[in-house]
C-alpha positions as CSV (number, residue, x, y, z in Angstrom):
1,M,0.0,0.0,0.0
2,L,2.8,2.4,0.8
3,Q,4.3,1.9,-2.6
4,Q,1.1,2.9,-4.3
5,E,0.9,6.1,-2.2
6,E,4.5,6.9,-3.1
7,A,3.8,6.2,-6.8
8,K,0.8,8.5,-6.6
9,K,3.0,11.3,-5.2
10,V,5.3,11.1,-8.3
11,F,2.4,11.9,-10.6
12,D,1.4,14.9,-8.4
13,I,4.7,16.7,-8.8
14,L,4.9,19.8,-10.9
15,S,7.6,20.3,-13.5
16,L,10.7,22.3,-12.7
17,E,9.5,25.1,-14.9
18,Q,6.2,25.3,-13.0
19,M,8.0,25.3,-9.7
20,V,10.3,28.1,-10.9
21,N,7.3,30.2,-12.0
22,G,5.4,29.4,-8.8
23,L,8.3,30.4,-6.5
24,K,9.5,33.5,-8.4
25,D,7.3,35.9,-6.3
26,R,7.4,34.0,-3.0
27,Q,9.3,34.7,0.2
28,L,11.5,31.6,0.2
29,Y,12.0,31.8,4.0
30,K,8.2,31.5,4.5
31,V,8.0,28.6,2.0
32,A,10.9,26.9,3.8
33,R,9.2,27.3,7.2
34,E,5.9,25.9,5.9
35,T,7.3,23.0,3.8
36,G,10.2,22.0,6.0
37,I,12.5,22.3,3.0
38,S,15.8,24.2,3.6
39,Y,16.1,27.8,2.3
40,P,19.2,26.9,0.2
41,T,17.4,24.0,-1.5
42,L,14.5,26.3,-2.3
43,A,16.8,29.0,-3.6
44,F,18.4,26.5,-6.0
45,L,15.0,25.2,-7.1
46,A,13.7,28.8,-7.6
47,K,16.6,29.5,-9.9
48,G,15.8,26.4,-11.9
49,E,19.0,24.5,-11.0
50,D,18.8,20.8,-11.3
51,R,20.2,19.5,-8.0
52,N,18.9,16.0,-8.0
53,Y,16.1,16.9,-5.5
54,T,14.4,14.2,-3.5
55,I,10.8,13.2,-4.2
56,H,9.9,14.5,-0.8
57,T,11.2,18.0,-1.7
58,L,9.5,18.1,-5.1
59,Y,6.2,16.9,-3.7
60,A,6.3,19.3,-0.7
61,V,6.9,22.3,-3.0
62,S,4.3,21.1,-5.5
63,E,1.7,20.8,-2.7
64,Y,2.7,24.2,-1.3
65,L,2.3,25.9,-4.6
66,R,-1.1,24.3,-5.3
67,E,-2.4,25.3,-1.8
68,H,-1.1,28.8,-2.0
69,Q,-1.9,29.9,-5.5
70,I,-2.3,33.7,-5.7
71,D,-4.9,33.4,-8.5
72,K,-7.2,30.6,-7.5
73,T,-8.6,30.4,-11.0
74,A,-5.2,29.6,-12.5
75,K,-4.5,25.9,-12.7
76,F,-1.2,24.2,-13.1
77,K,-1.1,22.3,-16.3
78,Y,0.7,19.0,-16.4
């Protein structure tokens, strides 16, 4: 059952481009505090740097961006 949940998370992850766009106007310290992801990791991610991020990091940022959309009518496209 755990493997199915982990597999589902993989499909819920936004693309790197979507994350960069979603983080560009955010206060990264606030995102770090709310997601549990370190500020340096978020800074690299916000710049679009491929740093071999963990699934946990990508999923947490994806969920944060979905929950904190500035424009609730805008949907992330997969």
